[in-house]
C-alpha positions as a Python dict, from the first residue, in 0.01 Angstrom:
ca = {
    (1, 'M'): (0, 0, 0),
    (2, 'S'): (131, 345, -78),
    (3, 'A'): (106, 622, 107),
    (4, 'A'): (-235, 768, -27),
    (5, 'G'): (-381, 424, 70),
    (6, 'T'): (-427, 273, -300),
    (7, 'E'): (-243, 15, -446),
    (8, 'S'): (-30, 9, -687),
    (9, 'M'): (-63, -215, -1036),
    (10, 'N'): (215, -368, -1181),
    (11, 'K'): (256, -498, -1544),
    (12, 'A'): (154, -877, -1429),
    (13, 'D'): (-116, -722, -1250),
    (14, 'V'): (-250, -543, -1545),
    (15, 'M'): (-233, -839, -1779),
    (16, 'K'): (-416, -1097, -1541),
    (17, 'G'): (-710, -838, -1511),
    (18, 'A'): (-720, -807, -1869),
    (19, 'V'): (-701, -1147, -1939),
    (20, 'I'): (-1031, -1258, -1696),
    (21, 'S'): (-1225, -949, -1857),
    (22, 'G'): (-1162, -1071, -2191),
    (23, 'V'): (-1283, -1461, -2041),
    (24, 'I'): (-1584, -1296, -1894),
    (25, 'N'): (-1669, -1072, -2207),
    (26, 'A'): (-1639, -1394, -2444),
    (27, 'V'): (-1886, -1599, -2243),
    (28, 'I'): (-2109, -1316, -2187),
    (29, 'N'): (-2132, -1144, -2488),
    (30, 'G'): (-2122, -1523, -2719),
    (31, 'A'): (-2444, -1583, -2475),
    (32, 'I'): (-2579, -1248, -2615),
    (33, 'Q'): (-2484, -1316, -2971),
    (34, 'Y'): (-2634, -1648, -2928),
    (35, 'F'): (-2993, -1501, -2834),
    (36, 'I'): (-2928, -1251, -3139),
    (37, 'L'): (-2873, -1506, -3387),
    (38, 'R'): (-3095, -1818, -3262),
    (39, 'G'): (-3362, -1733, -3486),
    (40, 'H'): (-3157, -1726, -3816),
    (41, 'E'): (-3252, -2000, -4040),
    (42, 'G'): (-3018, -2253, -4199),
    (43, 'P'): (-2603, -2169, -4191),
    (44, 'I'): (-2429, -1834, -4135),
    (45, 'P'): (-2189, -1641, -4381),
    (46, 'M'): (-1864, -1525, -4206),
    (47, 'T'): (-1860, -1279, -4487),
    (48, 'V'): (-2001, -1226, -4833),
    (49, 'D'): (-1858, -1067, -5133),
    (50, 'S'): (-2020, -750, -5144),
    (51, 'I'): (-2059, -446, -4968),
    (52, 'S'): (-2421, -353, -5014),
    (53, 'T'): (-2608, -662, -4871),
    (54, 'D'): (-2894, -729, -4645),
    (55, 'T'): (-2726, -1089, -4556),
    (56, 'H'): (-2627, -1089, -4200),
    (57, 'T'): (-2274, -1239, -4157),
    (58, 'V'): (-2053, -1320, -3889),
    (59, 'L'): (-1799, -1050, -3955),
    (60, 'G'): (-2028, -791, -4021),
    (61, 'S'): (-2206, -863, -3670),
    (62, 'S'): (-1823, -849, -3500),
    (63, 'V'): (-1800, -471, -3635),
    (64, 'P'): (-2017, -333, -3404),
    (65, 'L'): (-1985, -565, -3113),
    (66, 'A'): (-1630, -487, -3145),
    (67, 'V'): (-1637, -118, -3169),
    (68, 'S'): (-1890, -25, -2918),
    (69, 'L'): (-1740, -300, -2680),
    (70, 'A'): (-1387, -76, -2729),
    (71, 'M'): (-1520, 255, -2663),
    (72, 'I'): (-1750, 122, -2363),
    (73, 'L'): (-1485, -106, -2198),
    (74, 'T'): (-1213, 209, -2241),
    (75, 'A'): (-1473, 431, -2012),
    (76, 'V'): (-1533, 156, -1772),
    (77, 'A'): (-1186, 61, -1676),
    (78, 'H'): (-1112, 433, -1644),
    (79, 'T'): (-1378, 412, -1380),
    (80, 'T'): (-1282, 120, -1239),
    (81, 'V'): (-902, 165, -1150),
    (82, 'K'): (-876, 281, -806),
    (83, 'A'): (-507, 330, -826),
    (84, 'P'): (-361, 688, -887),
    (85, 'K'): (-444, 731, -1259),
    (86, 'K'): (-474, 1052, -1524),
    (87, 'P'): (-777, 1242, -1544),
    (88, 'F'): (-1025, 1105, -1786),
    (89, 'Y'): (-1073, 1428, -1968),
    (90, 'P'): (-892, 1469, -2205),
    (91, 'G'): (-702, 1158, -2179),
    (92, 'T'): (-948, 905, -2165),
    (93, 'L'): (-1204, 1057, -2391),
    (94, 'W'): (-936, 1074, -2636),
    (95, 'L'): (-828, 708, -2579),
    (96, 'T'): (-1207, 605, -2608),
    (97, 'V'): (-1269, 740, -2958),
    (98, 'K'): (-912, 645, -3067),
    (99, 'H'): (-959, 255, -2940),
    (100, 'G'): (-1304, 277, -3133),
    (101, 'I'): (-1112, 351, -3437),
    (102, 'F'): (-837, 151, -3392),
    (103, 'T'): (-1089, -168, -3356),
    (104, 'F'): (-1295, -47, -3598),
    (105, 'G'): (-998, -34, -3864),
    (106, 'L'): (-854, -369, -3732),
    (107, 'V'): (-1205, -555, -3746),
    (108, 'V'): (-1266, -401, -4114),
    (109, 'A'): (-954, -497, -4205),
    (110, 'G'): (-955, -874, -4113),
    (111, 'A'): (-1302, -933, -4252),
    (112, 'V'): (-1187, -817, -4597),
    (113, 'M'): (-848, -998, -4566),
    (114, 'W'): (-1072, -1333, -4475),
    (115, 'Q'): (-1328, -1273, -4739),
    (116, 'R'): (-1028, -1197, -4978),
    (117, 'I'): (-822, -1506, -4921),
    (118, 'V'): (-1085, -1741, -4777),
    (119, 'G'): (-1364, -1626, -4954),
    (120, 'T'): (-1794, -1712, -4841),
    (121, 'V'): (-1784, -1961, -4604),
    (122, 'E'): (-2110, -2040, -4486),
    (123, 'V'): (-2106, -2183, -4047),
    (124, 'G'): (-2370, -2268, -3824),
    (125, 'L'): (-2507, -2103, -3519),
    (126, 'G'): (-2236, -2276, -3283),
    (127, 'T'): (-1923, -2150, -3456),
    (128, 'A'): (-2071, -1843, -3492),
    (129, 'V'): (-2154, -1761, -3168),
    (130, 'V'): (-1806, -1907, -3092),
    (131, 'L'): (-1596, -1678, -3329),
    (132, 'L'): (-1795, -1372, -3226),
    (133, 'G'): (-1728, -1438, -2826),
    (134, 'I'): (-1375, -1479, -2933),
    (135, 'V'): (-1339, -1145, -3099),
    (136, 'A'): (-1555, -984, -2781),
    (137, 'G'): (-1281, -1134, -2587),
    (138, 'L'): (-988, -1028, -2748),
    (139, 'V'): (-1112, -657, -2777),
    (140, 'A'): (-1208, -656, -2416),
    (141, 'G'): (-896, -810, -2287),
    (142, 'I'): (-672, -585, -2515),
    (143, 'V'): (-866, -273, -2460),
    (144, 'N'): (-828, -333, -2094),
    (145, 'Y'): (-519, -354, -2080),
    (146, 'M'): (-418, -104, -2292),
    (147, 'T'): (-641, 177, -2137),
    (148, 'I'): (-483, 76, -1759),
    (149, 'N'): (-123, 105, -1909),
    (150, 'A'): (-204, 443, -2085),
    (151, 'I'): (-393, 586, -1751),
    (152, 'L'): (-208, 466, -1496),
    (153, 'E'): (23, 755, -1319),
    (154, 'P'): (364, 662, -1300),
    (155, 'P'): (484, 579, -950),
    (156, 'S'): (618, 924, -775),
    (157, 'N'): (973, 869, -587),
}
């Protein structure tokens, strides 16, 4: 304990918390995606070769899931850190926007690369839910780690 009565966090603690956050978010968001997709008839395509389509795709669903998670969890991580941290404005507010844009670009680029290399592949409901859960877990863990590392105040001497 420091003089201020708060615990300092080291990289191992931050990593452990990020992994736990990722696993919890993977399970919760996988379950949510199951209830969203359970009425879908037949297999669900991973991607389709068209930018304007009404077809529901797994990687198409992962874009708003990942972006919203990244932005929400950045703000949540800031509010849950008890150690000395930088103020929310402007630092964490900018991180929220930055993590949303970063996640959007990463997931869209991944989906485009998938379509280009693999093409249209259809998967069942279980596989779709697992893949969306994995995306949610990875986003949650990575964003949690990046946010906490960015907002923690360096230890004073």
